[in-house]
N, C-alpha and C positions, 0 to 999 in steps of 0.2 A: 604476447597478451592483444586480443583483438578490443577496440574501442569499447568501452562501457557507458550505457545509456540507462539512464534512471528513468524510469516510466511512475509516474503517479496516478494511480486509479483515483477517482474522487467523482461524488454528486455534488450539484450545485447546492450551496448550503442554503437552501430555501425552508422556511417554515413547513412543516408537515413532509418534507421529503429526505431530508438528512438529521442522521441521529433520533431516529424517532423512539427508539427505545428509552430516551434518556427525558422525552415530554414529561410523564410523571414526576421526575424530580425537578426538571427545569422550564415547563411550559415549551411550546412549540417555538415561540419565538427565541427562548433561552436555547433551545437545544440548536438551532440554526446558528446563534451567534457563536456557540461554543463549535458547531464545525467548522465556520469560516476562521475561526482563531485557529484551529487545527490545521485546516488547509495551508492557511500562509505559512505556519509555522514550518510546516512539512516541507513547502516549496522554497521556503528560505534556506533549510538546514541543505536541502539537497544540493542546491546552488552552491553553499559554502563548500560544500565537500569536495567541490571542485574534481570530482571523478570522470566528467565528460558531459555530454549532452543530456539535459532534463527535460523530459515532456510530462505536460499535463493532459491525461487521457480521459476525456468529459462525459458525463452524461446527467441530464441532456445534453446534446451538443448547442442547441439554439441560444444565438449570443444572448437574447433577452434574459435567459437563466442567469448568464453571467455578468450582465451589464453593471452591477453595483460593486464588482469584485476586481479589487486592483491587481494586476499581475505583472511581474517584471518581463521587461521584453525580450530577456535570453532566454524565455520558457517557450517550448515547442509545445503547439496545441495540436490535439487529435480527438476524435470521436468514439467512444466504446463500442458503439454500435448495438446489435440486439443479441438476445442469448444470457442466459444465467452467466455467474461469476467464471464459471470455467471458459466457458466459449470465449469470453472476452479477453481473459488473459490470453488464452489460446492464441486468438489470431494477433494479440501484440507480440507474444514469443515467435510465432511464425515471420512474421515481417522483420521484426529486429533481428533473430539470429540469421533468416535468410537473408538480411543485408548486410551480415558478416562483421555484426556488434554482438557484444555481451549483453546481456540485461540484466537491471536490477529492478524488482518490479517491490513497490510497496503501496500500501494506503494511506490513507490521513489520520488514522485512530489512535497513532501511537507517540505521545509527544515525548516518550524517551528515545526514541530513534533518531537521534541527532546525528551531527555531522561525523562525530568520531566515530560513531556506531558504523555509519555508512563507510566511511574509510576502513573502518575492519572489514565491512562485508568484501570492498574491493580487493583487500588485500588478500582475503582467504581466497577469492574468487580465481588468483594467479595459481593456486596448487590443485585445485578440484574442479569438478565440472557444474558442482552446485552448490551453495552455500544457503541455509536456510535460519532465520530468527524467528522460534515458537514465541507464540503466545502463552501465557499463563492460563487461558482459559481453553486451551487446546487447539487453537487455529494457529496461524502463523503471520507475524508482523511485516517480513520480508523475505523475498528469495532471489537471491542471484542465479543466474544460468549460463552457462555457456554452450551448451547445446538444446536440440530440440526434437520431441516427437511428438507426433499427434495425438497420442494417448496420455500426455503427461497430466492435462488438467481434467479429462474426461470420468463420468460415473462417479464424481466426490458429492457427497451430501455437505454441502455449503451452509455455514452459518452452526455447525454442530461440533463437538468435543474433539470428533475424532479428526479433523481436518487435516492438521499438522501431523499425526501419526500415518493418516491414510497418503497424502503428498510425498512424506518421507520415504514410504514403502512403495510409492511408484516410481519415485526417483533410484533407490536403490535395485529396484526389479528390473531396471533397465540396464542394470550394470553401470552404472554412472558412479562416480566417486559423492561423496555428500559431505559436508561439513555442517554441523549443528551449534550455534553460537548460543550464548545464554539468553534463555526467555525471558519477555519483557511485557507490559500489561499493556493492553488493549482497552479503550475507553468506549464502552458497547452498553452498559447498564448502569442505573443509578448507585451500585454500590461500587462500581469503577471509579467513582469521581474524586475517591481518596488519593487516586495516584496521579491526578494533574497537577502540574507545578502549581506552587503556593500563590495565591490572587488570581488564578486564571478564572474561576467560577464561583459563585455561590447557589447553592440549591434554593429553588423556590419555597416559600414559606406560605 
């Protein structure tokens, strides 16, 4: 089994930039505060999982955008670069798998994606080419890969309910083996706040 690198794709948790769809419920500042908490939770869980190197792939890359965020020294830092989400994930997959590592791609929107669930993905990836954790809204919250293809993330309409199905079809269309694990909840819309851990946030009144 190749070494497994976990790459967390994240926006800087700044008001008006991160979790903007939650602003009607939390306000711009509250949405940014929740984004920061989810980011730090994701980083902590990824490091605790002990699967291998953990990398935070950031946007924007400027240090000023991250100046107030305390990040563990064990974390590797990189820049997402330009393009849509597919182009950004493609670059991560190409360089990681091209360097001889397997890849676990995660976002910061799913507090339920804890260390135990990350270890489950890692264990499943021993036996297949790809592992996906779908999101209940039709997307996905994690994708493990041992192989790379330049068409893997192209021509997908991101932030729609068809993303997970399209991505799974793209993987199996390459004749790769795929394991689908149980779906988890993303926190994207005000209605999703009910799925946060108790005490994490109180909607604005």
